[in-house]
VEXDREN-2710 file (C-alpha; in Angstrom, 1 decimal):
% VEXDREN-2710
k/r/px/py/pz
1/MET/88.8/67.0/99.7
2/SER/85.0/67.2/100.2
3/GLU/83.3/70.2/101.7
4/LYS/82.8/68.3/105.0
5/GLU/86.4/67.4/105.1
6/LEU/87.5/71.0/104.3
7/ILE/85.4/72.3/107.2
8/GLU/86.7/69.7/109.6
9/SER/90.3/70.5/108.6
10/GLY/89.6/74.3/109.0
11/ASP/88.0/73.8/112.4
12/MET/91.0/71.8/113.7
13/LYS/93.4/74.6/112.5
14/ILE/91.3/77.3/114.1
15/GLY/90.9/75.3/117.4
16/TRP/94.7/74.8/117.6
17/VAL/95.6/78.5/117.2
18/ARG/92.8/79.6/119.5
19/ASN/94.5/77.6/122.3
20/HIS/97.7/79.5/121.7
21/MET/96.3/83.0/121.6
22/PRO/95.5/83.8/125.2
23/VAL/95.3/87.6/124.9
24/LEU/92.8/87.4/122.1
25/SER/90.9/84.8/124.1
26/ILE/90.5/87.3/127.0
27/ILE/89.3/90.0/124.6
28/ARG/86.9/87.5/123.1
29/GLU/85.4/86.7/126.5
30/ASN/85.0/90.5/127.1
31/PHE/83.4/91.0/123.7
32/GLU/81.0/88.2/124.2
33/ARG/79.9/89.7/127.5
34/GLU/79.8/93.4/126.5
35/GLN/78.7/93.2/122.8
36/PRO/80.7/96.4/121.9
37/LEU/80.2/95.8/118.1
38/LYS/76.5/95.1/118.1
39/GLY/74.9/96.7/115.0
40/HIS/78.2/97.3/113.3
41/LYS/79.4/95.8/110.0
42/VAL/83.1/95.0/109.6
43/ALA/84.7/94.4/106.2
44/MET/88.1/92.7/106.1
45/ALA/90.8/92.0/103.6
46/LEU/93.4/89.9/105.3
47/HIS/95.3/86.7/104.9
48/VAL/92.6/84.1/105.4
49/GLU/94.3/81.5/107.6
50/ALA/93.7/80.1/111.1
51/LYS/95.0/83.0/113.2
52/THR/92.9/85.5/111.2
53/ALA/89.9/83.3/111.7
54/ALA/90.3/83.6/115.5
55/LEU/90.1/87.4/115.0
56/VAL/87.1/87.2/112.8
57/GLU/85.3/85.0/115.3
58/THR/86.1/87.5/118.1
59/LEU/84.5/90.3/116.1
60/ALA/81.4/88.3/115.3
61/ILE/81.0/87.1/118.9
62/GLY/81.3/90.8/119.9
63/GLY/78.2/91.5/117.9
64/ALA/79.5/92.5/114.5
65/GLU/78.4/91.3/111.1
66/VAL/81.6/90.4/109.3
67/ALA/82.6/89.8/105.7
68/ILE/86.1/88.9/104.8
69/THR/88.2/88.1/101.7
70/GLY/91.9/87.6/101.1
71/CYS/94.6/90.2/100.7
72/ASN/96.9/87.9/98.7
73/PRO/95.8/85.3/96.1
74/LEU/98.2/82.7/97.5
75/SER/97.8/83.1/101.2
76/THR/94.2/81.8/101.6
77/GLN/93.7/78.4/103.1
78/ASP/90.5/77.0/101.6
79/ASP/89.7/74.8/104.6
80/VAL/89.8/77.8/106.9
81/SER/87.6/79.8/104.5
82/ALA/85.1/76.9/104.4
83/ALA/85.0/76.7/108.2
84/LEU/84.4/80.4/108.6
85/ASN/81.4/80.2/106.3
86/THR/79.8/77.9/108.9
87/ARG/79.9/80.6/111.6
88/ASP/77.0/82.9/112.4
89/ASN/77.3/86.4/111.1
90/ILE/80.4/85.7/109.0
91/ASP/80.7/85.6/105.2
92/CYS/84.0/84.6/103.7
93/TYR/84.8/85.1/100.0
94/ALA/88.4/84.2/99.9
95/LYS/89.7/81.5/97.6
96/TYR/93.2/80.1/97.1
97/ASP/95.1/80.9/93.9
98/CYS/92.3/83.1/92.5
99/CYS/92.9/85.2/89.4
100/GLY/93.1/89.0/89.5
101/ASP/89.5/89.4/88.5
102/GLU/88.3/87.0/91.1
103/TYR/90.4/88.7/93.7
104/TYR/88.8/92.2/93.1
105/GLU/85.4/90.7/92.7
106/ALA/85.7/89.3/96.2
107/ILE/86.7/92.7/97.5
108/ASP/83.6/94.2/96.0
109/LYS/81.4/91.4/97.5
110/VAL/82.9/92.3/100.9
111/LEU/82.1/96.0/100.4
112/ASP/78.6/95.1/99.2
113/MET/77.6/94.4/102.8
114/LYS/77.9/98.2/103.3
115/PRO/80.4/98.2/106.2
116/ASP/81.0/101.0/108.7
117/ILE/84.4/99.7/109.8
118/THR/87.2/98.1/107.7
119/ILE/90.3/96.1/108.4
120/ASP/93.0/95.9/105.8
121/ASP/96.3/94.2/105.2
122/GLY/97.8/96.3/102.4
123/ALA/95.0/98.9/102.1
124/ASP/93.2/97.3/99.2
125/LEU/89.7/97.9/100.7
126/ILE/90.5/101.5/101.5
127/PHE/91.9/102.0/98.0
128/LYS/88.8/100.5/96.4
129/LEU/86.6/102.7/98.5
130/HIS/88.5/105.8/97.4
131/THR/88.6/105.0/93.7
132/GLU/85.5/103.1/92.7
133/ARG/83.1/103.2/95.7
134/GLN/83.3/106.7/97.0
135/ASP/79.6/106.8/97.7
136/MET/80.2/104.5/100.7
137/LEU/82.8/106.8/102.4
138/PRO/80.3/108.9/104.4
139/GLU/79.1/105.8/106.2
140/ILE/82.6/104.6/107.1
141/LEU/83.4/105.3/110.8
142/GLY/87.0/104.2/110.3
143/GLY/89.4/101.4/109.4
144/CYS/92.5/99.6/110.7
145/GLU/95.7/98.8/108.7
146/GLU/98.2/96.3/109.9
147/THR/101.1/96.4/107.4
148/THR/104.0/98.7/106.9
149/THR/103.3/98.8/103.2
150/GLY/99.6/99.7/103.8
151/ILE/100.6/102.5/106.2
152/HIS/103.0/103.9/103.6
153/ARG/100.1/104.0/101.0
154/LEU/97.8/105.7/103.5
155/LYS/100.2/108.3/104.7
156/ALA/100.9/109.2/101.0
157/MET/97.1/109.6/100.5
158/GLU/96.9/111.7/103.7
159/LYS/99.7/113.9/102.5
160/ASP/98.0/114.5/99.2
161/GLY/94.6/115.2/100.9
162/ALA/93.1/112.1/99.3
163/LEU/92.4/110.1/102.5
164/LYS/88.7/110.7/103.3
165/MET/88.3/108.4/106.3
166/PRO/90.1/107.8/109.6
167/VAL/92.5/104.8/109.8
168/ILE/94.3/103.5/112.8
169/ALA/97.8/102.4/112.0
170/VAL/97.8/99.1/113.9
171/ASN/101.1/98.2/112.3
172/ASP/102.8/101.0/114.3
173/ALA/101.7/99.7/117.7
174/MET/104.7/98.7/119.7
175/THR/103.1/95.3/120.5
176/LYS/102.8/94.8/116.7
177/PHE/105.9/95.8/114.9
178/LEU/108.5/95.0/117.6
179/PHE/107.2/91.4/117.7
180/ASP/105.1/90.6/114.7
181/ASN/107.4/92.2/112.2
182/ARG/110.6/91.0/113.8
183/TYR/109.9/87.6/115.4
184/GLY/106.9/86.7/113.3
185/THR/108.4/87.5/109.9
186/GLY/111.8/86.3/111.0
187/GLN/110.5/82.8/111.9
188/SER/107.7/82.4/109.4
189/SER/109.8/83.5/106.4
190/TRP/112.4/80.8/107.1
191/ASP/109.7/78.3/107.8
192/GLY/108.3/79.0/104.3
193/ILE/111.7/78.9/102.6
194/MET/112.9/75.7/104.3
195/ARG/109.7/73.7/103.9
196/THR/109.5/74.7/100.2
197/THR/113.1/74.0/99.3
198/ASN/114.1/71.3/101.9
199/LEU/117.6/72.7/101.7
200/LEU/120.2/73.5/104.4
201/VAL/120.6/77.2/105.4
202/ALA/123.8/76.7/107.4
203/GLY/127.0/77.6/105.4
204/LYS/125.1/79.5/102.8
205/THR/125.3/83.2/102.0
206/VAL/121.9/84.8/102.7
207/VAL/121.2/88.3/101.4
208/ILE/118.6/90.3/103.2
209/GLY/117.2/93.2/101.2
210/GLY/116.3/95.9/103.8
211/TYR/116.9/96.2/107.5
212/GLY/113.7/97.4/108.9
213/TRP/112.0/95.3/111.6
214/CYS/111.1/92.5/109.1
215/GLY/114.6/92.5/107.7
216/LYS/116.1/92.5/111.3
217/GLY/114.0/89.4/112.1
218/ALA/114.9/87.6/108.9
219/ALA/118.6/88.4/109.4
220/MET/118.6/87.3/113.0
221/ARG/117.0/83.9/112.2
222/ALA/119.4/83.4/109.2
223/SER/122.3/83.9/111.5
224/GLY/120.9/81.5/114.0
225/LEU/120.6/78.9/111.3
226/GLY/124.3/79.2/110.5
227/ALA/124.2/81.4/107.4
228/ASP/126.7/84.1/106.4
229/VAL/124.3/87.1/106.4
230/VAL/124.7/90.1/104.0
231/VAL/122.4/93.1/104.4
232/THR/121.6/95.7/101.7
233/GLU/120.2/99.1/102.7
234/ILE/119.5/102.6/101.5
235/ASP/119.4/104.1/105.0
236/PRO/122.9/104.9/106.4
237/ILE/121.7/104.5/110.0
238/ARG/120.1/101.1/109.4
239/ALA/123.1/100.0/107.4
240/LEU/125.4/100.9/110.3
241/GLU/123.1/99.1/112.7
242/ALA/123.2/96.0/110.5
243/ARG/127.0/96.1/110.6
244/MET/127.1/96.6/114.4
245/ASP/124.8/93.6/114.7
246/GLY/127.5/91.5/113.0
247/HIS/126.3/91.3/109.4
248/ARG/128.2/92.2/106.3
249/VAL/126.7/95.3/104.5
250/MET/127.1/96.1/100.8
251/SER/125.1/97.3/97.8
252/MET/122.7/94.8/96.2
253/THR/124.7/95.1/93.0
254/GLU/127.7/93.6/94.9
255/ALA/125.7/91.2/97.0
256/ALA/124.0/89.7/94.0
257/LYS/127.3/88.0/93.0
258/TYR/127.6/86.1/96.3
259/GLY/124.1/85.3/97.5
260/ASP/122.8/81.7/97.7
261/ILE/119.4/82.8/99.1
262/PHE/117.9/86.3/98.8
263/VAL/115.1/87.5/101.0
264/THR/113.5/90.9/100.2
265/THR/111.8/92.8/103.0
266/THR/111.6/96.4/101.9
267/GLY/108.0/97.0/100.7
268/ASN/109.4/98.8/97.6
269/VAL/109.6/97.9/93.9
270/ASP/112.6/96.5/92.0
271/VAL/114.8/95.4/94.8
272/LEU/116.1/92.6/92.5
273/THR/116.2/93.4/88.8
274/ARG/118.0/92.5/85.6
275/LYS/121.4/93.9/86.6
276/HIS/121.2/91.6/89.7
277/PHE/119.9/88.5/87.8
278/GLU/122.8/88.9/85.3
279/VAL/125.4/88.2/88.0
280/MET/123.7/85.7/90.3
281/LYS/125.1/82.3/90.9
282/ASP/123.7/79.1/89.4
283/GLY/121.0/77.8/91.8
284/ALA/120.3/81.1/93.6
285/ILE/117.0/81.1/95.5
286/LEU/114.8/84.3/95.6
287/ALA/112.1/84.8/98.2
288/ASN/110.1/87.9/99.1
289/SER/108.8/88.8/102.6
290/GLY/107.4/92.2/101.7
291/HIS/103.6/92.6/101.3
292/PHE/103.3/92.9/97.5
293/ASN/105.0/90.8/94.8
294/VAL/106.8/93.8/93.3
295/GLU/110.2/93.5/95.0
296/ILE/111.5/90.8/92.6
297/ASN/111.1/92.1/89.0
298/LEU/109.7/88.9/87.4
299/GLU/108.9/90.6/84.1
300/GLU/112.6/91.2/83.6
301/LEU/113.6/87.8/84.8
302/THR/111.0/86.2/82.5
303/ALA/112.3/88.1/79.5
304/MET/115.9/86.9/80.3
305/ALA/114.9/83.3/80.7
306/GLY/115.4/80.7/78.0
307/SER/112.9/78.5/79.7
308/ILE/110.8/78.4/82.9
309/ASN/110.1/75.2/84.7
310/ILE/108.1/74.3/87.8
311/VAL/110.6/72.1/89.7
312/ARG/108.8/71.7/93.0
313/LYS/105.6/73.1/94.5
314/ASN/106.0/76.8/94.9
315/ILE/109.4/76.9/93.1
316/LYS/109.8/78.2/89.5
317/GLU/113.2/77.7/87.9
318/TYR/114.3/80.4/85.4
319/ASN/117.1/79.3/83.1
320/VAL/119.2/82.3/82.4
321/ALA/122.3/81.8/80.2
322/GLY/122.9/78.4/81.6
323/ARG/122.3/79.4/85.2
324/ARG/119.2/78.4/87.3
325/ILE/117.5/81.1/89.3
326/ASN/114.7/79.8/91.5
327/VAL/111.8/82.0/92.6
328/LEU/109.6/80.9/95.5
329/ALA/105.8/81.4/95.6
330/ASP/105.8/83.7/92.5
331/GLY/107.6/86.4/94.5
332/ARG/104.6/86.7/96.9
333/LEU/104.9/86.7/100.7
334/VAL/106.9/83.5/101.2
335/ASN/105.8/83.0/104.8
336/LEU/102.1/82.9/103.8
337/ALA/102.1/81.8/100.2
338/ALA/104.5/78.9/101.0
339/GLY/103.8/78.5/104.7
340/ASP/101.3/79.0/107.5
341/GLY/102.3/82.6/108.3
342/HIS/103.4/84.0/111.7
343/PRO/103.3/81.9/114.8
344/ALA/100.0/82.0/116.8
345/GLU/101.7/83.5/119.9
346/VAL/102.9/86.5/117.9
347/MET/99.6/87.1/116.0
348/ASP/97.9/87.0/119.4
349/MET/99.2/90.5/120.1
350/SER/98.7/91.8/116.6
351/PHE/95.1/90.7/116.4
352/ALA/94.4/91.7/120.0
353/ASN/95.3/95.2/118.8
354/GLN/93.0/94.9/115.8
355/ALA/90.1/93.8/117.9
356/GLN/90.6/96.6/120.4
357/CYS/91.0/99.2/117.7
358/VAL/87.8/98.1/116.0
359/LYS/86.0/98.6/119.3
360/TYR/87.7/102.0/119.7
361/ILE/86.5/103.1/116.3
362/ALA/83.0/102.0/117.1
363/GLU/83.0/104.0/120.3
364/ASN/84.8/107.2/119.2
365/LYS/84.3/109.8/116.4
366/LEU/87.6/110.2/114.6
367/GLU/88.6/112.7/112.0
368/ALA/89.9/111.6/108.5
369/GLY/93.6/110.8/108.6
370/VAL/96.0/108.2/109.9
371/HIS/95.8/107.8/113.7
372/PRO/98.2/106.0/116.0
373/VAL/97.0/103.1/118.2
374/PRO/96.1/104.7/121.6
375/ARG/99.0/104.1/123.9
376/ASP/96.8/102.7/126.7
377/LEU/95.5/100.0/124.3
378/ASP/99.1/99.1/123.3
379/ILE/100.2/98.9/127.0
380/HIS/97.1/96.8/127.8
381/VAL/98.0/94.2/125.2
382/ALA/101.5/94.0/126.6
383/GLU/100.2/93.6/130.1
384/LEU/97.8/90.8/129.1
385/LYS/100.6/89.0/127.2
386/LEU/102.9/89.2/130.2
387/LYS/100.1/87.9/132.4
388/SER/99.5/84.9/130.1
389/LEU/103.2/84.1/130.3
390/GLY/103.1/84.2/134.1
391/ILE/105.5/87.2/134.2
392/GLU/105.4/90.0/136.8
393/ILE/107.3/93.2/136.5
394/ASP/108.2/96.1/138.9
395/GLU/106.2/99.2/139.5
396/LEU/107.6/102.6/140.4
397/GLU/107.1/104.0/143.8
398/SER/105.4/107.4/143.9
399/TYR/108.7/109.2/144.9
400/GLN/110.5/107.5/141.9
401/THR/107.8/108.8/139.5
402/GLU/108.2/112.3/141.1
403/TYR/112.0/112.1/140.6
404/LEU/111.7/111.1/136.9
405/GLU/109.1/113.8/136.2
406/GLY/110.7/116.6/138.2
407/TRP/113.7/118.9/137.6
408/GLU/114.7/120.1/141.0
409/CYS/117.1/117.3/141.9
410/GLY/120.6/117.9/140.4
411/THR/123.7/115.8/140.5
END
């Protein structure tokens, strides 16, 4: 595809999602009028695809100078990257299927613009700032992080006294994790799995590793597709919740014997390892929906394999003692590495939160540490989303508010 064709393809993708992101469109109009980010430089490491491009455009239209690269080597869409580079005040360094050196070189290029605000998906920019580019930290007003995995990393840094900048935990906004993590991950993971394998889900045993919000969404969609769903967990309350939701619950050691399709959603290392590969059925399919490619131990699987074959785009077949174990997208985020990511209507809320939090950082002096999304911003996103759907809800009368907040009235 020529450069011109790439740009045209990227423009079409961005135009399509923009028409399905009404909340971000309202914020974009406000940003264009108010210019709240004028004079600010925003560095971003996100999945470079069409919905992200809509956010990048919103920040630039709001007055910011923006530099962006990918947060996953297999999630960048080169046509979207090319289209972004035609926009004013935007530089995009993301490239599909880049090697490790190229990936981190691009992160350095983004930081070379000397940002005062960062946006992360997995905390790679923040980690780089704290390890190799600490001289830049005094100029950083703050950052945003939109993943569960990234927040875990940042809270660990904060606990150790290592976090030297303020970061807003966008992932923890109600209008993010209740919808993006559950409905977004649920739908987009299965979209990636099904378009990659072209196999039926109904009638198969699907093993979901982890029952956080992403796991809940993946399990719910698997049930809807007709699968027999097994959930594995380490948390007794979540395990009980999964059982009450109608799923079978067992250890991964036991579940590994029965699974036809495995989807990991924990954000932790070694969810699937040698002891699980040893007992898996012939033809088992392994996919990951956690942020990093560490949940499926590919080093152990590779060491066990007599041969490894690419049998279809984004599918590697590992031959282990006469059994075929198929890994999708090299164990990376299956919804983005093998699909188009979350639906636009879901990312509408997540990226509306991002845009508002960037503005909040620009307008307020925050102390180093992990900060919640201000509740009024979270509520505002929900209100705008309801308005875009044509939904009206009730409001309390003053006496009802007094009753809820008082203590005088008894039984």
